[in-house]
N, CA, C and O atoms as a DFTB+ gen file, in Angstrom:
320 C
 N C O
     1  1       3.860       1.711       9.036
     2  2       3.020       3.171       8.397
     3  2       3.135       4.537       9.540
     4  3       2.818       4.302      10.706
     5  1       3.481       5.597       9.256
     6  2       3.823       6.520       9.630
     7  2       3.167       7.149      10.312
     8  3       2.568       8.051       9.726
     9  1       2.970       7.052      11.582
    10  2       2.367       7.276      12.377
    11  2       1.546       8.920      12.522
    12  3       0.441       9.081      13.042
    13  1       2.515      10.159      11.850
    14  2       1.904      11.274      11.967
    15  2       0.896      11.491      10.471
    16  3       0.113      12.433      10.348
    17  1       1.099      10.479       9.471
    18  2       0.237      10.526       8.324
    19  2      -1.097      10.134       8.519
    20  3      -1.467       9.055       8.984
    21  1      -1.923      11.226       8.073
    22  2      -3.870      10.903       8.229
    23  2      -4.132      10.388       7.129
    24  3      -4.640       9.270       7.209
    25  1      -3.958      10.829       6.030
    26  2      -4.974      11.110       5.081
    27  2      -5.091       9.739       4.548
    28  3      -4.081       9.116       4.218
    29  1      -6.397       9.191       4.441
    30  2      -6.720       8.281       4.012
    31  2      -7.651       8.016       2.259
    32  3      -8.558       8.816       2.029
    33  1      -7.371       7.002       1.255
    34  2      -7.669       7.475       0.305
    35  2      -8.040       5.953      -0.342
    36  3      -8.128       4.956       0.375
    37  1      -8.224       5.931      -1.667
    38  2      -8.810       4.790      -2.654
    39  2      -7.490       4.263      -2.354
    40  3      -7.638       3.096      -1.991
    41  1      -6.225       4.608      -2.341
    42  2      -4.951       3.387      -2.442
    43  2      -4.431       3.116      -1.577
    44  3      -3.600       2.215      -1.693
    45  1      -4.671       3.848      -0.038
    46  2      -4.006       3.250       0.798
    47  2      -4.354       2.792       1.894
    48  3      -3.662       2.405       2.836
    49  1      -6.696       2.888       1.622
    50  2      -7.723       2.489       2.052
    51  2      -7.225       0.917       3.052
    52  3      -7.076       1.002       4.271
    53  1      -7.053      -0.211       2.418
    54  2      -6.777      -1.635       2.553
    55  2      -5.591      -1.725       3.550
    56  3      -5.691      -2.230       4.668
    57  1      -4.274      -1.095       2.952
    58  2      -3.237      -0.912       3.991
    59  2      -3.792      -0.225       5.568
    60  3      -3.187      -0.813       6.465
    61  1      -4.477       0.528       5.969
    62  2      -4.576       1.130       6.867
    63  2      -5.574       0.485       7.388
    64  3      -5.640       0.816       8.572
    65  1      -6.644      -0.501       7.041
    66  2      -7.463      -0.984       7.620
    67  2      -6.448      -2.174       8.323
    68  3      -6.458      -2.313       9.546
    69  1      -5.499      -3.090       7.377
    70  2      -4.873      -3.979       7.633
    71  2      -4.033      -3.275       9.235
    72  3      -3.907      -3.822      10.330
    73  1      -3.737      -2.362       8.930
    74  2      -2.626      -1.514      10.447
    75  2      -3.517      -1.582      11.463
    76  3      -3.066      -2.220      12.415
    77  1      -5.036      -1.004      11.680
    78  2      -5.865      -0.908      11.997
    79  2      -6.174      -2.392      13.011
    80  3      -6.064      -2.524      14.230
    81  1      -6.681      -3.595      11.733
    82  2      -6.786      -4.766      12.232
    83  2      -5.301      -5.190      13.433
    84  3      -5.343      -5.877      14.454
    85  1      -4.223      -4.544      12.865
    86  2      -2.856      -5.428      13.927
    87  2      -3.199      -3.908      15.142
    88  3      -2.074      -3.408      15.127
    89  1      -3.581      -3.494      15.570
    90  2      -3.593      -2.249      16.391
    91  2      -2.146      -1.470      16.706
    92  3      -1.491      -1.175      17.706
    93  1      -2.014      -1.280      14.939
    94  2      -1.062      -0.265      14.896
    95  2      -0.965       1.192      14.376
    96  3      -0.069       1.799      13.790
    97  1      -2.392       1.592      14.862
    98  2      -2.631       3.102      14.193
    99  2      -2.574       3.565      15.328
   100  3      -2.560       2.829      16.314
   101  1      -2.523       5.145      15.418
   102  2      -2.071       6.131      16.425
   103  2      -4.126       6.326      16.109
   104  3      -4.812       5.914      15.174
   105  1      -4.575       7.250      17.573
   106  2      -5.846       7.524      17.509
   107  2      -6.083       8.261      16.445
   108  3      -6.940       7.780      15.704
   109  1      -5.537       9.448      16.049
   110  2      -5.964       9.985      15.178
   111  2      -6.149       9.209      13.596
   112  3      -7.173       9.167      12.913
   113  1      -5.095       8.759      13.358
   114  2      -5.194       7.679      12.276
   115  2      -6.542       6.756      12.018
   116  3      -7.126       6.283      11.043
   117  1      -6.693       6.774      13.424
   118  2      -8.129       5.679      13.752
   119  2      -9.054       6.261      13.071
   120  3      -9.692       5.837      12.107
   121  1      -9.111       7.393      13.687
   122  2     -10.451       8.726      13.685
   123  2     -10.274       8.667      11.849
   124  3     -11.260       8.246      11.245
   125  1      -9.435       8.951      11.282
   126  2      -9.338       9.472      10.093
   127  2      -9.560       8.154       9.165
   128  3      -9.917       8.589       8.070
   129  1      -9.510       6.854       9.126
   130  2     -10.193       5.950       8.682
   131  2     -11.134       5.429       8.700
   132  3     -11.541       4.587       7.899
   133  1     -12.098       6.221      10.455
   134  2     -13.487       5.803      10.244
   135  2     -14.196       7.018       9.549
   136  3     -15.376       6.936       9.208
   137  1     -13.581       7.941       9.384
   138  2     -14.374       8.946       8.915
   139  2     -14.041       8.896       7.457
   140  3     -14.501       9.798       6.757
   141  1     -13.330       8.000       6.922
   142  2     -13.093       7.673       5.628
   143  2     -14.368       6.720       5.152
   144  3     -15.140       7.013       4.239
   145  1     -14.421       5.648       5.874
   146  2     -14.743       4.477       6.160
   147  2     -16.568       5.152       5.656
   148  3     -17.084       4.780       4.602
   149  1     -17.322       6.188       6.672
   150  2     -18.572       6.236       6.685
   151  2     -18.697       7.387       5.224
   152  3     -19.672       7.510       4.483
   153  1     -17.700       7.938       5.167
   154  2     -18.160       9.074       4.082
   155  2     -17.909       8.080       2.535
   156  3     -18.376       8.660       1.555
   157  1     -17.374       6.965       2.278
   158  2     -17.223       6.400       1.466
   159  2     -18.941       5.297       1.248
   160  3     -19.451       4.786       0.250
   161  1     -19.393       5.332       2.851
   162  2     -20.315       3.981       3.205
   163  2     -19.762       2.606       3.718
   164  3     -20.346       1.727       4.353
   165  1     -18.348       2.675       3.221
   166  2     -18.050       1.212       3.241
   167  2     -17.734       0.680       5.169
   168  3     -16.916      -0.127       5.611
   169  1     -18.336       1.179       5.599
   170  2     -18.244       1.096       7.413
   171  2     -19.552       0.416       7.628
   172  3     -19.589      -0.206       8.690
   173  1     -20.745       0.361       6.835
   174  2     -21.643      -0.556       6.773
   175  2     -21.690      -1.656       6.247
   176  3     -22.225      -2.675       6.683
   177  1     -20.895      -1.432       4.872
   178  2     -20.668      -3.051       4.417
   179  2     -19.437      -4.301       4.862
   180  3     -19.298      -5.511       4.680
   181  1     -18.796      -3.359       5.439
   182  2     -17.441      -4.405       6.341
   183  2     -17.932      -5.245       7.323
   184  3     -19.107      -4.901       7.455
   185  1     -17.739      -5.999       7.957
   186  2     -17.771      -6.537       9.439
   187  2     -18.046      -5.895       9.992
   188  3     -17.655      -4.729       9.946
   189  1     -19.116      -6.504      11.038
   190  2     -20.173      -5.300      11.920
   191  2     -19.395      -4.678      12.749
   192  3     -19.598      -3.497      13.032
   193  1     -18.443      -5.342      13.234
   194  2     -17.394      -4.042      14.154
   195  2     -17.307      -2.721      13.444
   196  3     -17.878      -1.693      13.811
   197  1     -16.436      -2.869      12.254
   198  2     -16.724      -1.157      11.664
   199  2     -17.785      -0.602      11.959
   200  3     -17.883       0.464      12.565
   201  1     -18.901      -1.458      11.448
   202  2     -20.142      -0.146      11.550
   203  2     -20.752      -0.028      13.222
   204  3     -21.817       0.531      13.483
   205  1     -20.036      -0.537      14.052
   206  2     -20.751      -0.682      15.774
   207  2     -19.819       0.804      16.111
   208  3     -20.156       1.890      16.582
   209  1     -18.300       0.171      15.546
   210  2     -17.093       0.918      15.442
   211  2     -17.428       2.698      14.917
   212  3     -16.862       3.658      15.441
   213  1     -18.378       2.797      13.882
   214  2     -18.311       3.799      13.548
   215  2     -19.335       4.795      14.465
   216  3     -19.023       5.827      15.058
   217  1     -20.641       4.147      14.383
   218  2     -21.525       4.778      15.280
   219  2     -20.783       5.185      16.397
   220  3     -20.460       6.371      16.456
   221  1     -20.337       4.150      17.610
   222  2     -20.068       4.880      18.389
   223  2     -18.921       6.163      18.510
   224  3     -18.782       6.853      19.521
   225  1     -18.134       6.314      17.236
   226  2     -17.246       7.269      16.959
   227  2     -18.304       8.363      16.830
   228  3     -17.977       9.388      17.428
   229  1     -19.478       8.420      16.212
   230  2     -20.497       9.223      15.665
   231  2     -21.220       9.674      17.258
   232  3     -21.280      10.755      17.842
   233  1     -21.707       8.312      17.606
   234  2     -22.629       9.257      19.261
   235  2     -21.465       9.836      20.282
   236  3     -21.757      10.494      21.281
   237  1     -20.188       9.528      19.928
   238  2     -19.438       9.985      21.345
   239  2     -19.156      11.640      20.750
   240  3     -18.800      12.583      21.458
   241  1     -19.386      11.678      19.460
   242  2     -18.911      13.355      18.401
   243  2     -17.957      13.208      17.659
   244  3     -17.759      14.142      16.882
   245  1     -17.335      12.430      17.616
   246  2     -15.642      12.652      16.790
   247  2     -16.377      12.820      15.459
   248  3     -15.782      13.490      14.615
   249  1     -17.135      12.504      15.253
   250  2     -17.112      12.897      13.663
   251  2     -19.152      13.324      13.938
   252  3     -19.898      13.726      14.831
   253  1     -19.217      12.868      12.431
   254  2     -21.046      13.365      12.146
   255  2     -21.247      12.480      11.341
   256  3     -20.215      11.940      10.943
   257  1     -22.466      11.988      10.802
   258  2     -22.871      10.915      10.324
   259  2     -22.993      10.889       8.593
   260  3     -23.688      10.069       7.992
   261  1     -22.152      11.984       7.919
   262  2     -21.145      11.903       6.767
   263  2     -19.818      11.854       7.037
   264  3     -19.115      12.408       6.192
   265  1     -19.145      11.254       8.153
   266  2     -17.910      11.083       8.220
   267  2     -16.845      12.738       8.523
   268  3     -15.625      12.648       8.387
   269  1     -17.384      13.906       8.856
   270  2     -16.775      15.169       8.712
   271  2     -16.364      14.719      10.325
   272  3     -16.938      14.178      11.270
   273  1     -15.299      15.165      10.095
   274  2     -14.377      15.043      11.975
   275  2     -14.904      16.218      12.577
   276  3     -15.432      17.196      12.048
   277  1     -14.686      15.975      13.707
   278  2     -15.140      17.314      15.029
   279  2     -13.501      17.860      15.215
   280  3     -12.769      17.389      16.085
   281  1     -13.098      18.836      14.336
   282  2     -11.846      18.927      14.886
   283  2     -11.362      19.537      16.291
   284  3     -10.286      19.420      16.876
   285  1     -12.505      20.209      16.615
   286  2     -12.400      20.989      17.913
   287  2     -12.386      19.754      19.117
   288  3     -11.625      19.937      20.067
   289  1     -13.142      18.618      19.091
   290  2     -13.394      17.857      20.071
   291  2     -12.256      16.807      19.863
   292  3     -12.037      16.227      20.927
   293  1     -11.637      16.468      19.072
   294  2      -9.943      15.722      18.769
   295  2      -9.303      16.663      19.231
   296  3      -8.950      16.267      20.342
   297  1      -8.904      17.728      19.071
   298  2      -8.147      18.502      19.258
   299  2      -8.060      18.586      20.896
   300  3      -7.045      18.420      21.573
   301  1      -9.299      18.866      21.325
   302  2      -9.356      18.456      22.986
   303  2      -9.072      17.432      23.310
   304  3      -8.728      17.489      24.490
   305  1      -9.002      16.347      22.886
   306  2      -8.951      14.581      23.254
   307  2      -7.916      14.077      23.087
   308  3      -7.328      13.269      23.807
   309  1      -7.575      14.591      21.969
   310  2      -6.099      13.785      21.591
   311  2      -4.922      14.844      21.514
   312  3      -4.811      15.987      21.071
   313  1      -3.810      13.623      22.370
   314  2      -2.415      14.747      22.007
   315  2      -1.695      14.083      20.714
   316  3      -1.075      13.030      20.565
   317  1      -1.959      14.892      20.052
   318  2      -0.810      14.547      17.961
   319  2       0.492      14.153      18.094
   320  3       1.180      13.946      17.094
């Protein structure tokens, strides 16, 4: 997967999940994946790890409870 591509949608979500499981996603891609999973509600229906990770990202301020990413914090913490 292209390390600069970040858009997660219905067509590529499974690819992103597989790449995440294999440890191949960049930090920004991981945030976009979890943002999408929270926005669609899927974070709470997948295996427990996904819900726990989504909650950790929300509590850390990387996204809100609706899955909207905090771009300011992301730019401060992650080198893209």
